[in-house]
C-alpha angles and dihedrals in degrees: 000000000000135000126227123217141183107256140160090288095056096093098042123118123238089257092051091048089051089058088062090064114046098152118114104170120210140275131192128238113273106222114114096241091055094046088051091051092047091052091052091050091051092046092056096044106080119208130211093222099034093090119055118213115236114251092008111161116206122194116268089232135025130174133178090182089115092069113106087230091058091049096051120114104244122182121171091195116196093336120103087226100127090118091055094045092047087052096049092043096051090047093050093045094051093043087052089051087056094048094257109138105202139120123226121214116238087187093062089048089053093046100044114028109108118223108181095157093052093241105182095350136322098307134264113040090350093070143270138164140275090234092059089047093050090051093052094044092049091059101034108026123225135261122235121255091254089057094045112020121200114263104170095234135083110266139177116287108247096192113121116265092239090061093047092051088055095050091113094222091123092053097054130053122234091253091057091047094054100033120137111255139044121333110198121216113229119242111256093024122126091253092052090054088058088057091256111145097176147307136238134217107210121225113277119262096358120137106197098050089055094046091046092049092055093043101046104026119020145264118347133212109234142178124234147167100252104165091098091054101075096099096039114132111161142332131056110318111224103156103103115109120232088248094068127170109223106224111144141053122216139154125264107217102173151327135230148142128271113217094200093058094027086225136127119233146188115230113219133185112218130197101229096097132271090274089071121079120335101348089313097318139098132203116218125200111261126198128178087228095051093115091061108022100035098050132120143137135282100222095179103058088151085067100035118015117016146122120183113293097016131143126281094244142013133201117249129188138189128038109320087357094289095156095054102089131006134167130196124192121212125214 
């Protein structure tokens, strides 16, 4: 259902293609005591999209592609900063939905987000996660792109030391920072001064919460297996296996149905430039049964989904694992 094409990625080596990814997600420690405590954390952190309303009717199609944020030409270059770009893009898009005209610097996210547990890499251009970025921004705020332009390399964090010391990372465990559910932004914090009231990590591998978030709220930062995408040109991509390795962070900007292919799709904004794919976007096959029929295992979490001390595998659902991990900011 999709067409391949020769693009600016065609002559890159495997190492160079790996630099386009750079997101490694997170996984929690495996011992039973930790798993019990994580479950308790999740149970006491309510989520806006965790409970589905009975008889709720969602639109058959929804697209945020008209947003100026969604139309921007975004290219991460040779830096594994997709996690930071997905964070800044989803923040800017949802702010725009709420009438807030402001940019959010992915470079400052790259430079300043701490990653002591090596979630998704070693930080900066070597990989991290949207969740860790949202935690840091919630406490410290974020500069505009004019104040901290994108350089495509890991630089020195220029935030004042007083702000960094108040990041709150030392006060919260990794499990609390990445827990499913709503994470509230404290009044008076740097994030609150941006207009950010909180953010939510949607339940893993669930179809309706993700669909509802896009339909009722706005764009969503998601995780995917993107290594098979490099030659994508147009159409509905359906070539990821069920056992997908999550390795990239992008922004979900809509969903719909294509009459030509008689297939539903997710509309995703990538960070490889507008010369890639369909004007910088890709459509992934979407099925209402994805959380049961399109499920597999990520058997290489050390490549795609791991913090230090995590499990040897994680379940992933949806085309290219799109249902695995999703984050929504609230303004």
